[in-house]
LOKE-968310 format. One record per residue: x, y, z of N, C-alpha, C, CB in turn; residue number from 0. Coordinates in Angstrom, 3 decimals, decimal comma. Glycine has a CB too. Layout:
BEGIN
X Y Z X Y Z X Y Z X Y Z NUM
...
# end
This chain:
BEGIN
99,518 157,172 137,433 99,225 156,148 136,454 98,477 156,784 135,287 98,405 154,996 137,083 0
98,913 156,528 134,057 98,237 157,103 132,893 96,817 156,578 132,756 99,022 156,806 131,622 1
95,942 157,455 132,247 94,546 157,085 132,068 94,214 156,679 130,642 93,666 158,220 132,480 2
95,078 157,009 129,700 94,794 156,639 128,318 96,024 156,006 127,692 94,342 157,866 127,501 3
95,891 155,541 126,495 96,979 154,785 125,847 98,174 155,648 125,446 96,448 154,085 124,622 4
98,009 156,963 125,415 99,112 157,838 125,029 100,096 158,055 126,175 98,574 159,176 124,553 5
99,750 157,602 127,375 100,606 157,808 128,521 100,292 159,089 129,275 102,027 157,819 128,088 6
99,309 159,858 128,814 98,911 161,092 129,482 97,934 160,795 130,610 98,285 162,071 128,480 7
97,999 161,589 131,654 96,972 161,540 132,682 95,899 162,530 132,269 97,551 161,867 134,112 8
94,673 162,040 132,182 93,579 162,889 131,717 92,466 162,930 132,763 93,030 162,381 130,363 9
91,716 164,025 132,784 90,548 164,070 133,662 89,545 162,979 133,281 89,879 165,458 133,598 10
88,768 162,568 134,275 87,720 161,579 134,033 86,391 162,136 134,523 88,046 160,230 134,737 11
85,334 161,602 133,936 83,974 162,007 134,260 83,199 160,783 134,720 83,280 162,681 133,041 12
82,536 160,901 135,842 81,643 159,844 136,310 80,232 160,302 135,967 81,812 159,559 137,869 13
79,541 159,485 135,217 78,160 159,779 134,840 77,273 158,730 135,489 77,974 159,797 133,279 14
76,283 159,190 136,230 75,357 158,306 136,916 73,938 158,675 136,508 75,537 158,391 138,458 15
73,271 157,758 135,829 71,862 157,906 135,490 71,070 157,099 136,501 71,563 157,440 134,020 16
70,174 157,758 137,204 69,548 157,186 138,389 68,032 157,085 138,231 69,890 158,022 139,616 17
67,502 155,959 138,663 66,066 155,800 138,872 65,865 155,654 140,371 65,480 154,557 138,078 18
65,083 156,550 140,948 64,881 156,586 142,400 63,625 155,803 142,747 64,776 158,053 142,919 19
63,765 154,832 143,663 62,580 154,090 144,094 62,305 154,228 145,586 62,736 152,632 143,746 20
63,166 154,952 146,304 62,944 155,243 147,721 63,492 156,643 147,982 63,633 154,165 148,659 21
62,635 157,653 147,870 63,067 159,046 147,960 63,695 159,354 149,318 61,887 159,980 147,708 22
63,154 158,828 150,392 63,709 159,113 151,723 65,142 158,578 151,845 62,813 158,492 152,825 23
65,380 157,383 151,343 66,724 156,812 151,380 67,697 157,592 150,530 66,695 155,380 150,925 24
67,250 158,018 149,343 68,111 158,802 148,460 68,398 160,173 149,074 67,458 158,963 147,069 25
67,403 160,790 149,692 67,619 162,085 150,337 68,623 161,971 151,478 66,296 162,648 150,857 26
68,613 160,843 152,199 69,596 160,608 153,267 71,006 160,587 152,665 69,298 159,262 154,018 27
71,166 159,913 151,525 72,444 159,883 150,811 72,860 161,297 150,399 72,349 158,967 149,568 28
71,918 162,053 149,831 72,235 163,415 149,377 72,692 164,305 150,527 71,018 164,040 148,696 29
72,061 164,186 151,669 72,442 165,020 152,818 73,884 164,768 153,245 71,502 164,758 153,996 30
74,367 163,561 153,081 75,738 163,216 153,496 76,760 163,400 152,370 75,782 161,774 153,987 31
76,295 163,490 151,131 77,191 163,435 149,971 78,280 164,512 149,985 76,384 163,565 148,707 32
77,917 165,781 150,043 78,922 166,847 149,912 79,917 166,838 151,069 78,236 168,211 149,835 33
79,490 166,446 152,247 80,419 166,353 153,374 81,548 165,371 153,114 79,676 165,948 154,625 34
81,257 164,322 152,366 82,282 163,343 151,987 83,006 163,804 150,726 81,652 161,944 151,766 35
82,251 164,213 149,728 82,815 164,543 148,414 83,837 165,673 148,484 81,704 164,926 147,456 36
83,604 166,653 149,339 84,510 167,811 149,400 85,915 167,443 149,869 83,936 168,866 150,322 37
86,087 166,238 150,406 87,417 165,788 150,843 88,253 165,219 149,701 87,276 164,742 151,931 38
87,712 165,232 148,507 88,397 164,676 147,343 88,510 165,764 146,287 87,644 163,428 146,782 39
89,245 165,497 145,241 89,524 166,522 144,238 88,525 166,486 143,088 90,931 166,354 143,699 40
87,273 166,226 143,406 86,238 166,154 142,382 85,413 167,427 142,317 85,335 164,972 142,636 41
84,674 167,539 141,218 83,737 168,640 141,018 82,401 168,046 140,596 84,267 169,661 139,951 42
81,321 168,610 141,113 79,995 168,254 140,624 79,715 169,200 139,454 78,881 168,365 141,768 43
79,616 168,648 138,243 79,367 169,474 137,068 77,887 169,583 136,738 80,109 168,920 135,883 44
77,144 168,490 136,931 75,721 168,467 136,589 74,978 167,623 137,617 75,496 167,908 135,149 45
73,845 168,126 138,051 72,887 167,353 138,837 71,519 167,775 138,320 73,043 167,601 140,414 46
70,953 166,984 137,422 69,712 167,367 136,752 68,616 166,353 137,019 69,937 167,511 135,248 47
67,478 166,857 137,479 66,311 166,004 137,668 65,504 165,979 136,374 65,439 166,501 138,859 48
65,179 164,788 135,927 64,358 164,539 134,753 64,751 165,408 133,544 62,909 164,775 135,098 49
66,005 165,263 133,080 66,416 166,042 131,912 65,575 165,675 130,688 67,910 165,817 131,616 50
65,371 166,652 129,828 64,586 166,450 128,615 65,498 165,926 127,513 63,889 167,768 128,175 51
65,200 164,740 126,973 66,060 164,204 125,914 65,893 164,990 124,610 65,747 162,717 125,676 52
66,978 165,093 123,860 66,906 165,696 122,531 66,808 164,617 121,463 68,130 166,591 122,273 53
67,132 163,379 121,832 66,959 162,214 120,962 66,567 161,036 121,831 68,261 161,901 120,145 54
65,711 160,199 121,327 65,334 158,981 122,035 64,552 159,263 123,307 66,561 158,179 122,365 55
64,619 158,316 124,219 63,928 158,453 125,501 64,949 158,516 126,618 62,940 157,284 125,731 56
64,542 159,045 127,737 65,409 159,151 128,907 64,628 158,636 130,099 65,898 160,625 129,139 57
64,808 157,371 130,461 63,972 156,769 131,498 64,437 157,038 132,929 63,909 155,304 131,281 58
65,397 157,938 133,116 65,996 158,143 134,436 65,381 159,347 135,139 67,511 158,327 134,313 59
65,368 159,299 136,470 64,861 160,409 137,272 65,896 161,512 137,452 64,413 159,907 138,624 60
67,161 161,126 137,406 68,222 162,082 137,725 69,504 161,682 137,015 68,452 162,165 139,251 61
70,268 162,673 136,570 71,577 162,434 135,972 72,602 163,296 136,696 71,568 162,743 134,440 62
73,698 162,663 137,056 74,795 163,333 137,762 76,057 163,200 136,920 75,010 162,728 139,196 63
76,826 164,286 136,804 78,127 164,244 136,148 79,152 164,833 137,116 78,111 165,027 134,781 64
80,154 164,023 137,436 81,255 164,438 138,312 82,537 164,445 137,503 81,387 163,497 139,553 65
83,456 165,320 137,844 84,755 165,389 137,171 85,840 165,229 138,222 84,927 166,735 136,386 66
86,849 164,421 137,883 88,031 164,248 138,725 89,267 164,505 137,881 88,077 162,822 139,359 67
90,376 164,942 138,495 91,577 165,245 137,718 92,178 164,023 137,037 92,608 165,874 138,605 68
91,901 162,833 137,587 92,418 161,606 136,977 91,648 160,414 137,547 93,959 161,451 137,231 69
91,843 159,276 136,925 91,131 158,056 137,315 91,522 157,614 138,734 91,423 156,923 136,308 70
92,773 157,813 139,104 93,219 157,397 140,434 92,463 158,148 141,526 94,727 157,625 140,587 71
92,245 159,445 141,341 91,517 160,224 142,348 90,048 159,818 142,391 91,640 161,731 142,057 72
89,461 159,546 141,235 88,074 159,067 141,202 87,957 157,746 141,957 87,585 158,896 139,741 73
88,889 156,857 141,723 88,859 155,557 142,382 89,108 155,692 143,879 89,894 154,625 141,761 74
89,970 156,633 144,265 90,228 156,878 145,679 88,939 157,299 146,386 91,318 157,958 145,852 75
88,140 158,164 145,728 86,848 158,580 146,288 85,888 157,388 146,371 86,225 159,712 145,432 76
85,760 156,650 145,281 84,837 155,517 145,239 85,169 154,496 146,324 84,874 154,850 143,860 77
86,442 154,200 146,508 86,879 153,166 147,440 86,990 153,632 148,889 88,194 152,636 147,001 78
86,870 154,934 149,123 87,081 155,445 150,476 86,027 154,897 151,440 87,051 156,980 150,477 79
86,439 154,607 152,659 85,477 154,140 153,663 84,339 155,138 153,895 86,193 153,870 154,978 80
84,655 156,438 153,794 83,634 157,471 153,999 82,548 157,391 152,929 84,276 158,866 153,992 81
82,971 157,234 151,663 81,969 157,149 150,597 81,226 155,819 150,661 82,631 157,322 149,216 82
81,930 154,757 150,901 81,279 153,440 150,983 80,196 153,440 152,062 82,324 152,335 151,277 83
80,433 154,155 153,161 79,452 154,201 154,247 78,155 154,873 153,812 80,032 154,933 155,448 84
78,242 155,945 153,015 77,012 156,629 152,592 76,424 156,019 151,320 77,289 158,113 152,368 85
77,252 155,390 150,502 76,767 154,819 149,234 75,729 153,735 149,474 77,935 154,245 148,423 86
75,748 153,111 150,644 74,760 152,079 150,959 73,343 152,615 150,805 74,970 151,552 152,382 87
73,128 153,869 151,180 71,795 154,462 151,029 71,428 154,639 149,559 71,728 155,813 151,748 88
72,391 155,039 148,728 72,105 155,181 147,291 71,819 153,827 146,670 73,283 155,858 146,561 89
72,643 152,842 146,997 72,447 151,507 146,427 71,078 150,946 146,794 73,548 150,556 146,906 90
70,637 151,185 148,034 69,356 150,643 148,503 68,154 151,405 147,951 69,312 150,663 150,016 91
68,348 152,672 147,577 67,206 153,514 147,223 67,084 153,827 145,739 67,286 154,784 147,972 92
68,062 153,404 144,952 68,042 153,722 143,517 68,502 152,526 142,699 68,935 154,943 143,216 93
68,235 152,632 141,417 68,913 151,801 140,426 69,798 152,769 139,660 67,889 151,013 139,466 94
71,090 152,522 139,655 72,036 153,448 139,035 72,774 152,781 137,888 73,034 153,969 140,068 95
73,023 153,548 136,857 73,869 153,145 135,738 75,039 154,112 135,740 73,087 153,157 134,350 96
76,223 153,607 136,113 77,387 154,468 136,338 78,523 154,068 135,416 77,843 154,397 137,806 97
79,139 155,083 134,792 80,334 154,857 133,978 81,386 155,888 134,367 80,008 154,942 132,448 98
82,649 155,531 134,122 83,751 156,482 134,232 84,330 156,624 132,838 84,845 156,012 135,278 99
84,360 157,856 132,343 84,838 158,127 130,991 86,049 159,039 131,026 83,729 158,753 130,142 100
87,045 158,724 130,209 88,231 159,568 130,088 87,932 160,754 129,183 89,428 158,759 129,541 101
88,441 161,915 129,563 88,360 163,076 128,688 89,231 162,817 127,470 88,800 164,377 129,426 102
88,827 163,317 126,329 89,631 163,185 125,125 90,861 164,089 125,287 88,802 163,560 123,835 103
92,068 163,523 125,209 93,261 164,349 125,403 93,380 165,420 124,311 94,522 163,468 125,416 104
93,820 166,577 124,719 94,058 167,665 123,750 95,368 167,394 123,035 94,092 169,071 124,455 105
95,354 167,492 121,764 96,586 167,294 120,963 97,044 168,644 120,451 96,348 166,298 119,763 106
98,366 168,861 120,489 98,857 170,135 119,976 99,200 170,055 118,524 100,051 170,588 120,746 107
# end
């Protein structure tokens, strides 16, 4: 299924800005994360604690950037029973702001 209006399948990026309010619960999620994530075609590009903003303010404790080859694979990971089982710990221990963004297609 195409990810953009041109009909091209493009990589997507999941960006999660996180505020952690229960470190033990979040650490439980982290311990299980890679065991689930490695079964999908994603890459962890960034995992930064308290990044320094270059403009404005950054009220988040952690920022994560994941890359998937296409939106369908990202959705397959999100919807998988394996991820849903561990995501409960993240949902309970953090406030997350998550978006999925399409890569800008390269034009020749």
